[in-house]
C-alpha positions in Angstrom: -100.5 92.6 63.2 -103.4 94.2 61.1 -102.8 93.5 57.3 -104.5 95.3 54.8 -104.3 92.3 52.2 -107.9 91.0 53.4 -109.4 93.3 51.2 -107.1 93.0 48.0 -109.7 91.2 45.9 -112.7 94.0 46.7 -111.7 96.0 44.0 -115.1 97.2 42.8 -117.6 99.8 42.7 -117.9 100.9 46.8 -114.9 98.8 47.6 -112.2 100.0 50.2 -109.6 102.3 48.8 -105.8 102.6 49.2 -106.8 105.7 52.0 -108.8 103.6 53.6 -106.5 100.9 54.3 -104.0 103.5 55.3 -106.0 105.1 58.0 -103.5 107.7 60.4 -102.8 106.0 63.5 -100.2 108.8 64.3 -103.4 110.4 66.5 -102.4 112.3 70.1 -103.3 109.5 72.4 -106.7 111.3 73.5 -107.6 111.9 70.3 -107.6 108.5 69.3 -109.2 107.0 72.4 -112.0 109.5 71.3 -111.6 108.4 67.6 -112.0 104.8 68.6 -115.1 105.3 70.5 -117.1 107.4 68.1 -116.1 104.5 65.0 -117.2 101.8 67.6 -120.3 103.6 68.6 -121.0 104.0 64.9 -120.8 100.8 64.4 -123.0 98.9 66.9 -125.9 101.7 66.1 -125.6 100.9 62.6 -125.2 97.2 62.3 -127.2 95.9 65.8 -130.5 95.9 66.3 -133.5 95.9 64.0 -132.5 93.5 61.2 -133.6 96.1 59.0 -130.5 97.4 59.7 -128.3 94.7 58.9 -126.8 93.6 55.3 -129.7 91.7 53.7 -126.9 88.9 53.0 -124.1 87.9 55.6 -126.2 88.4 58.7 -124.9 85.8 60.9 -121.4 87.1 60.4 -122.3 90.5 60.5 -123.9 89.7 63.7 -121.3 88.1 65.0 -118.6 90.5 64.7 -120.5 93.3 66.1 -121.0 91.2 68.8 -117.3 91.3 69.2 -117.4 94.9 68.6 -119.6 96.1 71.3 -117.6 94.0 74.0 -114.3 96.0 72.5 -116.4 98.7 73.3 -116.7 98.2 76.6 -113.3 97.7 77.5 -112.2 100.9 75.3 -114.6 102.8 77.9 -113.4 101.4 80.7 -109.6 102.7 79.1 -111.2 106.2 78.7 -112.4 106.2 82.3 -109.5 105.3 83.9 -107.2 108.4 82.2 -104.2 108.5 80.2 -101.6 108.2 82.8 -102.5 104.9 83.9 -102.4 103.8 80.8 -99.5 101.4 79.7 -97.4 101.9 76.1 -98.7 98.4 74.9 -102.1 99.4 75.4 -101.6 102.2 73.1 -100.1 100.3 70.5 -103.0 97.9 71.1 -105.2 101.1 70.4 -103.6 101.8 66.8 -104.2 98.1 66.1 -107.5 98.5 67.0 -108.4 101.5 65.4 -107.2 100.0 61.9 -109.6 96.6 62.6 -112.8 99.0 63.4 -112.1 100.9 60.0 -111.8 97.7 58.5 -114.8 96.3 59.9 -116.4 99.4 58.6 -115.9 99.0 54.9 -116.6 95.5 54.8 -120.1 95.8 56.6 -120.7 99.0 54.2 -119.3 96.9 51.0 -122.2 94.1 51.8 -124.9 96.6 52.8 -124.6 98.5 49.9 -123.3 96.1 46.9 -125.3 94.2 44.2 -127.6 91.1 45.5 -126.2 89.3 42.8 -122.7 90.0 43.0 -122.5 89.4 47.0 -123.9 85.9 46.5 -121.4 85.1 44.0 -118.5 86.7 46.2 -120.6 84.8 49.3 -117.4 82.3 50.2 -114.8 85.0 49.7 -116.6 87.7 52.1 -117.0 84.9 54.4 -113.4 84.7 54.4 -112.9 88.3 55.2 -115.0 88.2 58.1 -113.0 84.7 59.3 -109.5 86.8 58.9 -111.4 89.7 61.1 -111.8 87.1 64.0 -108.3 86.1 63.9 -107.0 89.4 64.1 -109.3 89.7 67.0 -107.5 87.1 68.6 -104.2 88.1 68.0 -105.0 91.8 69.3 -106.5 90.4 72.9 -103.7 87.4 73.1 -101.4 91.1 73.8 -103.9 93.2 74.8 -102.9 93.9 78.7 -106.1 93.1 80.4 -104.5 93.0 84.0 -104.2 96.5 84.2 -107.1 98.1 86.7 -109.9 96.7 85.0 -113.2 95.3 86.7 -114.1 92.1 87.2 -117.1 92.0 84.8 -114.8 94.2 82.1 -111.7 91.5 82.5 -114.6 88.1 82.2 -116.4 89.9 79.1 -113.0 90.6 77.4 -111.5 87.3 78.5 -114.4 85.3 76.9 -114.0 87.0 73.8 -110.7 86.1 73.7 -111.5 82.4 74.3 -114.3 82.8 71.7 -111.9 84.2 69.1 -109.6 81.6 69.2 -112.0 78.8 68.7 -113.9 80.6 65.9 -114.3 78.9 62.4 -114.5 79.9 59.1 -118.6 80.6 59.0 -120.8 80.3 55.0 -124.5 81.0 55.7 -126.1 78.1 54.8 -128.9 79.4 53.4 -126.8 82.3 51.4 -125.0 79.5 50.0 -127.9 77.5 48.8 -128.9 80.9 47.0 -125.9 81.2 45.1 -126.2 77.8 43.7 -129.8 78.4 42.8 -128.4 81.4 41.1 -126.5 79.1 39.0 -128.4 76.3 38.5 -130.5 79.2 36.7 -127.4 80.1 34.3 -126.9 76.4 33.9 -130.3 76.2 32.4 -130.1 78.9 29.9 -126.6 77.7 28.9 -128.0 74.2 28.2 -131.1 76.2 26.2 -133.6 75.8 28.8 -135.9 78.5 30.1 -136.4 78.1 33.9 -140.0 78.1 35.2 -141.3 81.6 35.3 -142.7 80.9 38.5 -139.1 79.8 40.0 -137.6 83.0 38.9 -140.6 84.7 40.6 -140.0 83.3 43.7 -136.3 83.6 43.3 -136.0 87.4 42.5 -139.1 89.0 43.9 -139.5 87.0 47.2 -136.0 85.2 48.4 -133.7 88.9 46.9 -136.2 91.4 46.9 -135.7 92.5 43.2 -139.1 93.6 42.9 -139.2 96.3 40.1 -137.7 97.3 37.3 -135.8 99.7 38.5 -134.1 97.3 40.8 -133.7 94.8 38.0 -131.5 98.1 36.4 -129.2 98.8 39.2 -128.4 94.9 39.4 -127.6 95.4 35.8 -125.4 98.3 36.2 -123.5 97.4 39.3 -122.6 94.0 37.4 -121.8 95.7 34.1 -119.4 97.3 35.7 -117.8 94.7 37.5 -117.1 93.6 33.5 -115.7 96.7 32.8 -112.8 96.4 36.1 -112.6 92.6 35.8 -108.6 91.9 35.8 -107.9 88.4 34.5 -109.3 85.4 35.4 -110.4 85.8 39.0 -113.6 84.4 40.2 -116.0 85.4 39.0 -115.0 84.8 35.0 -116.5 87.7 32.5 -118.4 85.0 30.9 -120.8 83.9 34.1 -121.0 88.3 34.5 -121.8 87.8 30.9 -124.4 85.5 31.4 -125.8 87.1 34.2 -126.2 90.4 33.2 -128.4 88.5 30.4 -130.6 86.3 32.4 -131.5 89.7 34.7 -132.5 91.2 31.3 -134.6 88.2 30.8 -135.8 88.5 33.8 -136.7 92.2 34.3 -139.1 91.6 30.9 -140.2 88.7 31.9 -141.8 89.9 35.5 -142.4 93.1 34.9 -142.8 93.8 31.2 -142.8 97.4 30.5 -143.0 98.6 33.9 -141.0 102.0 33.9 -138.5 102.3 36.3 -140.7 105.1 38.0 -143.6 103.9 38.2 -146.7 102.5 36.8 -147.0 98.9 35.5 -147.8 98.3 31.8 -147.0 102.0 30.6 -144.4 103.9 28.6 -143.5 107.5 28.4 -145.2 108.7 25.0 -143.5 110.9 23.2 -141.7 111.6 19.8 -138.4 110.5 19.6 -135.6 112.2 17.2 -135.6 111.7 13.7 -133.4 108.7 12.5 -133.0 106.9 15.9 -135.2 104.2 15.4 -137.2 102.7 12.4 -140.3 105.1 11.0 -143.1 102.4 12.0 -141.5 102.8 15.7 -141.6 106.6 15.8 -145.3 106.5 14.3 -146.6 104.6 17.7 -144.9 107.5 20.0 -142.9 104.7 22.3 -140.1 104.8 23.8 -137.5 101.9 23.2 -135.9 100.4 26.0 -133.0 101.4 26.3 -131.5 97.7 26.9 -132.6 97.1 23.5 -130.9 100.0 21.5 -127.6 100.1 20.2 -125.0 102.4 22.2 -123.6 103.4 18.9 -126.5 103.9 16.6 -129.3 104.5 19.3 -131.5 102.5 17.4 -133.4 99.5 18.2 -131.1 96.2 17.6 -131.6 93.6 15.0 -128.3 91.6 16.1 -127.4 92.1 18.9 -123.5 90.9 19.5 -121.4 91.3 22.9 -117.7 92.2 22.6 -114.8 91.1 24.7 -115.6 94.2 27.5 -118.9 92.4 28.0 -121.1 95.6 26.4 -123.5 94.7 23.5 -123.9 96.5 20.1 -125.6 96.2 17.0 -123.6 93.6 14.7 -123.4 96.4 11.8 -122.8 99.0 14.0 -119.8 97.3 15.7 -118.7 96.0 13.0 -118.3 99.2 11.3 -116.6 100.3 13.9 -114.2 98.0 13.6 -113.5 98.1 10.3 -112.9 102.0 10.5 -109.3 101.0 12.4 -111.2 101.2 16.1 -109.7 98.3 18.5 -111.7 100.0 21.8 -114.8 99.2 22.8 -117.3 102.5 22.1 -118.9 102.6 25.7 -116.0 101.8 27.9 -112.7 103.1 26.1 -111.1 99.7 27.2 -108.9 98.1 24.5 -110.7 94.8 23.1 -109.1 91.6 23.6 -110.5 90.0 20.5 -112.3 91.0 17.7 -114.9 87.7 18.2 -118.6 89.0 18.3 -120.7 86.8 20.3 -124.6 86.7 19.5 -127.0 87.6 22.1 -129.7 85.2 21.2 -131.3 85.7 24.9 -131.3 89.7 24.1 -132.0 89.4 20.3 -135.7 86.6 21.6 -136.3 89.8 24.3 -136.7 92.3 21.4 -138.7 90.2 19.4 -141.1 89.3 22.3 -141.2 93.3 22.8 -142.1 94.0 19.0 -144.7 91.0 19.3 -146.4 92.9 22.1 -146.8 96.2 20.7 -147.7 94.7 17.2 -144.4 96.0 15.7 -143.1 93.8 12.9 -139.3 92.8 13.5 -137.5 90.5 12.0 -133.9 89.7 13.7 -131.0 88.8 11.1 -129.4 85.3 12.1 -126.4 85.7 13.6 -123.4 84.8 10.8 -121.4 82.8 13.5 -124.5 80.2 14.8 -121.4 78.0 16.4 -121.2 80.6 19.4 -123.8 80.9 21.7 -124.7 83.8 24.0 -124.5 81.8 27.5 -120.9 80.7 28.0 -121.2 80.6 31.4 
């Protein structure tokens, strides 16, 4: 009745594991009832009430699912009070199905609450489909649930109402969330066509609407998206070029909106310390300024002059990655993945950011022109 395939596409960080789908259902009857009680109460207390307790996105779907779980919890409490001796065998089988359903609800709600905001926007329609599937599972479960036993009239009425609502439930895609998704694609298209979006629009979108309010939040988004690139499989949506475009967009916004703000603290200040000999140019070393991590080549650890992106989505300085390949390596130095091809895509957005950073600090920087001018850095 309850199929684990509902979450088969959620294979990213913080996504459910195989063990989550195979949650043990061979519990003694009394233990099963108690476990159901604990899980349902945990879900209700964690995701109901104040809006701050709900995920940032999918709030309408989350509220709807929690309301259904509240009714199921009332039904469960009635059976607990009734006792096992008066419980039909069909009810116990239904409780085992309910056990899986509640755990899968928890997995989905936790996944939404703790995932990257940009990733959730890209997955908005797909995740809405997961909620709809859960509603269908609840409807199927209630169709075979034996509520004709000695339950109170008010409990029966609540369950009957839930059954009818679940039967009539349709796929619900939050218009507000989807409008944000379309706006995000609009920004990507602007970059693809060589147009820089208005800074005020970017600030309104990322800071006010998505609550990405500092450099640390930007870095969390970037790291999450980079993990999706590494774990990407085939041509599933969103494609790697779109993810690469988002990473570049977030790096641009991080510089544009927060400049040199440290992740831990004050705006406009960098930690002043001596850098290790040989890691950066003498001129930068003499300023005692730490180079932003995004601007350093993962191979040489030096400031990149001609950043290029390889097939895994990682960015390196052209000279370093070219030498790596010439030495006979066919893997990505940072991720260890096999390279799908040897094409080096110029990351012009990052190169422009590095140039602006150097100009702001008064450091001379002459970025090399890419030898492959036909390949664009944004191919989203």
